[in-house]
C-alpha positions in Angstrom: -10.5 -187.7 94.3 -12.7 -189.8 91.8 -15.1 -187.7 88.8 -18.2 -187.7 90.4 -21.7 -187.4 87.9 -25.1 -187.3 88.3 -26.8 -189.5 86.1 -30.2 -189.2 84.9 -30.5 -193.0 84.7 -31.3 -193.9 88.0 -31.6 -190.3 89.4 -28.3 -190.7 91.5 -24.9 -189.7 92.2 -21.8 -191.8 90.7 -18.5 -192.5 90.4 -17.2 -191.8 86.9 -15.4 -195.0 85.5 -15.1 -195.2 81.6 -15.4 -198.2 80.2 -11.6 -198.1 79.0 -9.6 -196.3 81.2 -8.2 -193.0 80.5 -10.7 -193.0 77.1 -14.1 -191.3 77.4 -16.6 -191.8 74.6 -18.8 -189.2 74.4 -21.9 -188.7 72.0 -24.2 -185.5 72.6 -27.4 -184.7 70.3 -26.7 -182.0 67.4 -29.0 -179.4 66.5 -31.9 -179.8 63.8 -30.6 -177.5 61.2 -34.0 -175.6 60.0 -33.1 -172.2 61.5 -30.6 -170.2 62.9 -29.1 -171.5 66.5 -30.5 -169.9 69.7 -28.9 -169.7 73.0 -30.7 -172.7 74.4 -28.1 -174.2 71.9 -25.3 -172.5 73.3 -26.3 -173.4 76.8 -25.9 -177.2 75.8 -23.0 -177.1 74.0 -21.1 -174.7 75.9 -21.9 -177.2 78.8 -20.5 -179.9 77.5 -17.6 -178.3 75.9 -16.6 -177.5 79.8 -17.3 -180.8 80.7 -15.0 -182.1 77.7 -12.2 -179.8 78.3 -12.4 -180.5 82.2 -11.7 -184.3 81.2 -8.9 -183.8 79.1 -7.2 -181.3 81.7 -7.7 -184.3 84.3 -6.1 -186.6 82.0 -8.5 -188.5 80.0 -8.6 -188.5 76.0 -12.3 -187.9 75.1 -13.4 -189.1 71.9 -16.3 -187.2 71.1 -19.4 -187.0 68.4 -22.3 -184.5 67.6 -25.1 -185.2 65.2 -26.5 -183.2 62.6 -30.3 -184.0 62.3 -31.4 -183.2 58.7 -34.1 -185.5 58.3 -37.0 -187.4 60.4 -37.3 -184.7 63.3 -41.2 -184.1 62.9 -43.0 -181.4 64.9 -45.4 -182.9 67.4 -48.4 -180.7 66.6 -48.4 -181.3 63.5 -46.3 -184.4 62.1 -44.5 -182.3 59.6 -40.7 -182.6 59.0 -39.0 -179.5 60.6 -36.8 -179.6 57.5 -39.0 -179.9 55.2 -41.3 -177.1 56.8 -38.4 -174.8 57.0 -37.7 -175.4 53.2 -41.0 -174.3 52.5 -40.6 -171.0 54.6 -37.6 -170.0 52.6 -38.5 -171.4 49.2 -35.5 -173.8 49.3 -34.9 -177.5 48.8 -34.4 -178.9 51.8 -31.1 -179.9 51.5 -30.4 -176.6 50.5 -31.7 -175.2 53.9 -29.9 -178.0 55.2 -26.2 -176.3 54.3 -27.6 -172.9 54.8 -28.0 -173.8 58.5 -25.8 -176.4 59.1 -22.8 -174.2 58.4 -24.4 -171.5 60.0 -24.6 -173.4 63.3 -20.8 -174.3 62.5 -20.0 -171.0 62.4 -21.8 -169.9 65.7 -20.4 -172.8 67.3 -16.7 -171.4 66.2 -17.3 -167.9 67.2 -18.4 -169.1 70.8 -15.3 -171.1 71.3 -16.9 -174.6 71.1 -14.5 -177.1 70.2 -15.6 -179.4 67.0 -16.3 -182.8 67.9 -14.1 -185.4 66.4 -16.9 -186.4 64.1 -20.4 -184.8 62.8 -22.2 -187.1 61.3 -25.7 -186.2 59.2 -28.3 -188.3 59.1 -29.1 -188.1 56.2 -25.8 -189.9 55.2 -26.9 -193.3 57.6 -30.0 -194.0 55.9 -28.3 -197.5 54.9 -27.1 -198.0 58.5 -30.1 -197.5 59.8 -32.4 -200.1 57.5 -29.6 -202.4 58.4 -30.3 -201.4 62.3 -34.1 -201.6 61.8 -33.8 -204.8 60.0 -32.1 -206.3 62.6 -34.7 -205.3 65.1 -37.7 -206.7 63.0 -35.3 -210.4 63.1 -34.9 -209.8 67.0 -38.7 -209.7 67.1 -38.8 -206.0 68.6 -40.2 -204.5 65.6 -43.2 -205.1 63.0 -44.1 -203.5 59.2 -47.2 -201.8 58.9 -47.8 -200.9 55.6 -44.8 -199.4 54.5 -44.0 -198.1 58.6 -42.2 -200.0 60.8 -42.8 -199.6 64.6 -41.0 -200.5 67.5 -42.6 -203.0 69.8 -42.4 -201.3 73.3 -43.7 -204.1 75.3 -40.7 -206.3 73.9 -38.3 -204.0 76.2 -39.6 -204.6 79.6 -37.0 -202.0 80.9 -38.9 -199.1 78.6 -39.0 -196.2 80.7 -36.0 -196.7 83.2 -34.5 -193.7 82.2 -37.3 -191.3 82.5 -39.6 -192.9 85.0 -42.8 -192.7 82.5 -45.9 -194.3 83.0 -47.6 -196.2 80.5 -50.4 -193.3 80.1 -47.8 -190.5 80.2 -46.1 -192.6 77.4 -48.5 -192.8 75.0 -49.0 -189.0 74.9 -45.6 -188.3 73.3 -46.4 -190.2 70.0 -47.7 -188.3 67.6 -48.4 -191.5 64.8 -52.1 -191.7 64.8 -52.0 -195.3 63.3 -54.5 -197.2 64.8 -52.7 -200.2 63.1 -49.9 -200.5 65.8 -49.8 -203.0 68.2 -49.7 -200.7 71.0 -50.6 -197.1 71.2 -46.8 -196.2 72.9 -45.2 -198.3 70.0 -42.6 -195.7 67.8 -41.8 -195.4 64.6 -37.9 -196.7 63.1 -39.5 -196.1 59.4 -42.4 -193.7 58.3 -43.8 -194.2 54.7 -43.5 -191.5 52.8 -46.4 -190.7 50.4 -46.4 -189.6 46.7 -44.7 -186.5 46.1 -42.9 -186.7 49.7 -39.5 -184.2 49.4 -37.2 -186.2 51.7 -37.4 -190.3 51.1 -35.4 -193.0 50.5 -35.9 -196.7 48.9 -36.2 -199.6 51.9 -37.1 -202.8 52.0 -40.8 -201.5 53.1 -41.1 -199.3 50.5 -40.1 -195.5 50.4 -39.9 -194.1 53.5 -37.9 -191.8 55.6 -36.3 -193.3 59.4 -37.8 -192.2 62.8 -35.7 -189.4 64.3 -35.0 -192.0 67.4 -33.2 -194.3 65.5 -30.6 -191.7 63.6 -29.0 -190.9 67.3 -28.9 -194.5 68.4 -27.4 -195.8 64.6 -24.7 -193.1 64.6 -24.0 -193.6 68.2 -23.1 -197.2 68.0 -21.3 -197.2 64.7 -18.5 -194.1 65.6 -18.1 -195.0 69.0 -19.6 -198.8 69.9 -22.3 -200.7 71.1 -21.8 -199.3 75.0 -20.5 -195.8 75.6 -19.5 -193.5 78.4 -21.7 -190.3 78.4 -24.7 -189.3 76.2 -25.6 -185.8 76.8 -28.3 -183.3 75.5 -30.8 -180.8 76.7 -33.6 -182.5 79.2 -36.3 -182.0 76.7 -34.8 -184.9 75.1 -35.2 -187.6 78.0 -38.6 -188.4 76.7 -39.0 -189.7 74.3 -35.8 -189.5 72.4 -33.6 -190.8 74.6 -35.8 -193.0 76.1 -36.4 -194.9 72.8 -32.5 -194.8 71.9 -32.0 -197.2 75.0 -34.6 -199.4 73.9 -33.5 -199.8 70.4 -29.9 -199.8 71.4 -29.8 -202.3 74.1 -32.8 -204.3 72.0 -30.5 -204.5 69.5 -27.0 -205.4 70.8 -28.1 -207.4 74.0 -25.8 -205.3 75.6 -26.9 -203.3 78.9 -26.5 -200.3 79.5 -25.9 -198.9 76.4 -24.5 -195.5 77.7 -23.2 -195.6 81.3 -23.9 -192.1 82.1 -27.1 -190.1 80.9 -26.0 -186.1 81.2 -28.7 -183.7 80.9 -28.6 -179.9 80.9 -31.3 -177.4 82.3 -33.4 -175.2 80.0 -32.4 -171.4 79.2 -34.9 -169.4 80.1 -36.1 -166.2 78.7 -38.6 -164.6 81.7 -39.3 -168.3 83.4 -40.1 -169.7 80.0 -38.3 -172.1 78.0 -36.4 -170.4 74.8 -37.5 -172.2 71.8 -38.1 -171.7 68.1 -42.1 -173.0 68.4 -42.7 -170.2 71.5 -40.8 -167.7 69.1 -39.0 -166.1 72.1 -35.6 -167.0 71.1 -32.1 -165.1 70.7 -30.0 -166.6 68.2 -26.4 -166.8 69.1 -25.4 -164.7 66.3 -27.7 -161.6 67.5 -26.1 -162.5 71.0 -22.8 -162.0 70.1 -23.4 -158.4 68.4 -23.8 -157.5 71.9 -22.1 -159.6 74.2 -18.3 -161.1 73.2 -18.3 -165.1 73.1 -16.4 -164.8 77.0 -19.1 -162.9 78.4 -22.0 -165.5 77.3 -20.0 -168.6 78.1 -19.1 -167.0 81.7 -23.0 -166.4 82.0 -24.1 -169.6 81.3 -21.1 -171.3 83.2 -22.3 -169.3 86.2 -25.2 -172.0 86.7 -24.7 -175.4 87.0 -25.4 -177.3 84.0 -28.6 -179.1 85.3 -30.1 -176.0 86.8 -32.4 -173.7 84.7 -30.9 -170.7 83.8 -32.5 -167.1 83.2 -31.5 -164.9 80.4 -31.5 -161.6 81.6 -29.5 -158.2 81.3 -28.6 -158.0 85.0 -26.7 -161.5 85.0 -25.1 -160.6 81.6 -23.7 -157.9 82.8 -22.8 -159.2 85.7 -20.8 -161.6 83.6 -19.5 -159.0 81.6 -17.8 -157.2 85.0 -16.3 -160.5 86.4 -14.7 -161.1 82.8 -13.2 -157.5 83.4 -11.8 -158.1 86.5 -9.9 -161.7 85.5 -8.7 -159.5 82.3 -7.7 -156.8 84.3 -5.8 -158.6 87.2 -4.0 -160.6 84.2 -3.1 -157.4 82.4 -1.5 -156.3 85.5 -0.1 -159.3 86.9 1.5 -159.3 83.1 2.5 -155.5 83.3 4.5 -156.2 86.8 7.0 -158.4 85.9 9.1 -156.8 84.5 9.7 -154.7 87.2 9.8 -157.4 90.2 12.7 -158.8 92.2 14.3 -162.2 91.0 12.6 -163.9 94.3 10.1 -165.1 96.5 7.6 -168.5 96.9 4.5 -169.5 95.4 2.0 -167.8 97.5 -0.2 -171.1 99.1 -3.3 -169.6 98.2 -2.4 -170.6 94.9 -2.4 -174.0 95.1 -5.4 -174.3 97.4 -7.6 -172.7 95.2 -6.3 -174.8 92.1 -7.4 -178.2 94.4 -10.8 -176.5 95.5 -11.6 -176.1 91.6 -10.3 -179.5 91.0 -12.9 -180.5 93.9 -15.7 -178.4 92.7 -15.3 -179.7 88.9 -14.8 -183.5 89.9 -18.5 -182.9 92.1 -20.7 -183.4 88.8 -19.0 -180.5 87.1 -20.2 -177.6 89.3 -18.4 -174.8 87.2 -20.1 -172.0 90.1 -18.2 -173.6 92.7 -15.5 -173.7 89.7 -15.5 -169.8 88.9 -15.5 -169.1 92.3 -12.2 -170.7 92.8 -11.1 -168.7 90.1 -12.5 -165.3 91.5 -11.0 -165.9 95.0 -7.8 -166.1 93.0 -8.2 -162.8 91.1 -8.9 -161.3 94.5 -6.0 -162.8 95.9 -3.7 -161.5 93.0 -4.7 -158.4 93.4 -4.5 -157.9 97.5 -1.1 -159.4 97.1 -0.5 -156.4 94.1 -1.8 -153.7 96.6 0.3 -155.2 99.8 3.4 -155.3 98.6 5.6 -152.5 97.5 8.1 -155.0 96.0 7.0 -157.6 94.1 8.4 -161.3 93.4 8.5 -162.5 89.6 7.9 -166.1 91.3 4.4 -164.8 92.5 3.3 -162.6 90.0 4.1 -165.6 87.4 2.1 -168.3 89.6 -0.6 -166.2 89.7 -1.0 -165.2 86.2 -0.5 -169.0 85.2 -2.9 -170.6 87.5 -5.6 -168.0 87.0 -5.1 -168.6 83.2 -4.8 -172.3 83.3 -7.9 -172.5 85.4 -9.7 -170.2 83.2 -8.9 -172.2 79.9 -9.5 -175.8 81.5 -13.7 -175.2 81.5 -12.9 -173.3 78.2 -12.6 -169.6 79.2 -10.1 -166.8 77.8 -9.0 -169.3 75.0 -7.9 -166.5 72.9 -6.7 -163.8 75.9 -3.7 -161.9 75.2 -2.1 -159.6 77.4 -3.3 -155.8 76.8 -1.5 -153.0 76.7 -3.6 -149.8 75.5 -1.0 -147.5 73.5 -1.6 -143.8 73.8 -0.2 -141.0 71.7 2.8 -139.4 73.5 0.9 -136.6 73.8 -2.0 -137.9 75.1 0.1 -139.5 77.7 1.6 -136.4 78.9 -1.8 -134.7 79.4 -2.5 -138.0 81.5 0.4 -137.5 83.6 -0.2 -133.9 84.0 -3.9 -134.8 85.6 -2.2 -137.6 87.7 0.3 -134.7 89.4 -2.5 -132.8 89.9 -4.3 -135.4 91.7 -1.5 -136.0 93.5 -1.6 -132.7 94.9 -4.7 -132.5 95.7 -4.8 -135.6 98.1 -1.6 -134.0 99.7 -3.7 -130.8 100.4 -6.7 -133.3 101.6 -8.8 -132.2 98.8 -10.2 -135.5 98.6 -13.5 -134.8 97.1 -12.0 -133.0 94.1 -9.0 -135.7 93.6 -11.8 -138.6 93.5 -13.6 -136.6 90.8 -10.6 -136.5 88.7 -10.0 -140.5 89.1 -13.9 -140.8 88.1 -13.8 -139.0 85.2 -11.0 -140.9 83.9 -12.6 -144.0 85.0 -15.7 -143.0 82.5 -13.2 -143.0 79.7 -11.5 -146.1 80.9 -8.5 -144.6 82.5 -8.4 -146.7 86.0 -6.3 -145.0 88.7 -5.8 -147.2 91.6 -3.6 -145.9 94.8 -0.7 -148.3 95.6 2.0 -148.0 98.3 4.4 -147.0 95.1 2.1 -144.4 94.3 -0.8 -144.3 91.4 -1.2 -147.0 89.0 -2.7 -146.6 85.7 -4.9 -149.2 83.7 -6.6 -149.0 80.8 -10.0 -150.5 79.9 -11.0 -151.8 76.4 
């Protein structure tokens, strides 16, 4: 079955067919590094990490570019560059601030197990490329100069609005440039004039200034991936105006359509129903979240919702993700431990092939991670049923369950660093445990189930799990 994706451009499902067979060229908008990254960022980059890993699992080679914005991203309310604003807040030079939070972002991505892109270009290192690109737009009649500022003339690009469906009346609300000399209120800045003393500025044919935010991703995507790419992604808040403007600039400059074949956008991560963002002051940093939850728990929580859906951060959802992860690991640990005592016989259970096919079908349906996770859970339950129902286990079956659960989990980025866990206790502690188990078995024989269950429950509270099987009690240790 071909992969099918929901393309924001056209608002429809389409079969996924990259420009060059076997190669996927992907660009995802990176962070503006003026502060620590938060879970809203994690939501987007974990989602795209899972998409990339699955594409590779299905045999594609993915060439992935994610930028670093370190200039030109102006705050809509004030028109102030976010980097300069952050530098003032922390009493640092702008590029000091950039280095501080850029490397903090890299560290956060690594801690979450998010794969590093092939290229991570910084906007400030591509100013000359942007200037040449802007000069080309002026020459082609798509841009004009007003006293050191350069604006894109939206009227020269009839397709403007095809991504977002924006109407003219709405469009002008998304323009922070108040310059009354613009030809059209909807026109947007490609280059901004810098006043005397401005901290981030470069020489250009139009005087000292700095690039507009929207030109940056457009230029870097084309420089490293070519004039037409397969997937362009980011959060849904970037659809307008950022991605709409990228399309206009790229297609006006190259004359080629579409700039990106598929536009994929992640939904918001909210807290109490409100979008998580720095400007609202309601964000939870990745660093703080990792102090409370391990990376696989956060990943499982985020992948439990479809990438296009809104997901709300709450303790109940995180606790459920923690429990689901524990069950998967416990099953893997038990499968691993049983192999040594199993018999050299048997066939691969049919449930494994069925679950693998269903997992792939879910992911091929617009990267439906909730559906894919459901198949991993189903496979885990099937493995546990096999363990409980049989007194003699097959090495073939145990290894097949173990391999399939780990394979499918890792294909979307879960359990990347998993190693089978065998808890070691001092010899005396093991003797005490065996005595308790003997007492519990004697209580069960006498049908004193309330007392035997009490021993089991008390042991569970300290991480010692007792499971009653046909072969007698089995002990598992939970970290």
